[in-house]
C-alpha positions in Angstrom: -4.7 -12.5 -14.7 -1.3 -12.6 -16.3 -2.1 -9.4 -18.1 -2.4 -7.5 -14.9 0.9 -8.8 -13.4 2.4 -5.3 -13.2 -0.5 -4.2 -11.0 -0.2 -7.3 -8.8 3.5 -6.7 -8.4 2.9 -3.0 -7.4 0.3 -4.2 -4.8 2.6 -6.9 -3.4 5.5 -4.4 -3.1 3.3 -1.9 -1.2 2.0 -4.7 1.0 5.5 -5.9 1.8 6.8 -2.4 2.5 3.9 -1.5 4.7 3.9 -4.6 6.9 7.8 -4.5 7.0 7.5 -1.0 8.3 5.0 -2.1 11.0 7.2 -5.0 11.9 10.2 -2.7 12.3 8.1 -0.3 14.5 6.9 -3.2 16.6 10.3 -5.0 17.1 12.6 -2.0 17.5 11.8 0.1 20.5 11.5 3.5 19.0 11.6 6.5 21.3 9.6 9.3 19.8 10.9 11.7 22.4 8.9 14.8 22.6 6.7 13.6 19.7 4.9 10.9 21.7 1.6 12.5 20.9 2.2 12.0 17.2 3.2 8.3 17.5 -0.2 7.2 16.2 0.4 9.1 12.9 3.5 6.9 12.3 1.0 4.0 11.8 -2.1 5.8 10.4 -0.4 7.8 7.6 1.4 4.7 6.1 -1.8 2.7 6.4 -3.7 5.4 4.5 -1.0 5.5 1.8 -1.2 1.7 1.5 -5.0 1.9 1.2 -4.7 4.6 -1.5 -2.2 2.5 -3.5 -4.4 -0.6 -3.2 -7.5 1.2 -4.3 -5.8 3.0 -7.2 -4.3 -0.3 -8.4 -7.7 -1.9 -8.3 -9.2 1.0 -10.3 -6.4 0.8 -12.9 -6.8 -3.0 -13.3 -10.6 -2.6 -13.8 -10.1 0.3 -16.3 -7.6 -1.7 -18.3 -9.8 -4.8 -18.2 -12.9 -2.8 -19.4 -10.8 -1.0 -22.1 -9.7 -4.4 -23.5 -13.3 -5.7 -23.6 -14.5 -2.5 -25.4 -11.7 -2.4 -28.0 -11.9 -6.2 -28.5 
């Protein structure tokens, strides 16, 4: 798995950033003011971005793994 360390690093960075963002939202008492209706999007949109990053990293790792097996 050492060959895929760049993918693991990208995944770890996105994981740390997402959960740090959630922690900041939870600890600090943000006042969304007139945008209280959109407060859920401040959690949903970063989660979807994190999921997209995780899925794309998995796909890239599998493609590079299969490419190395094909080329030898």
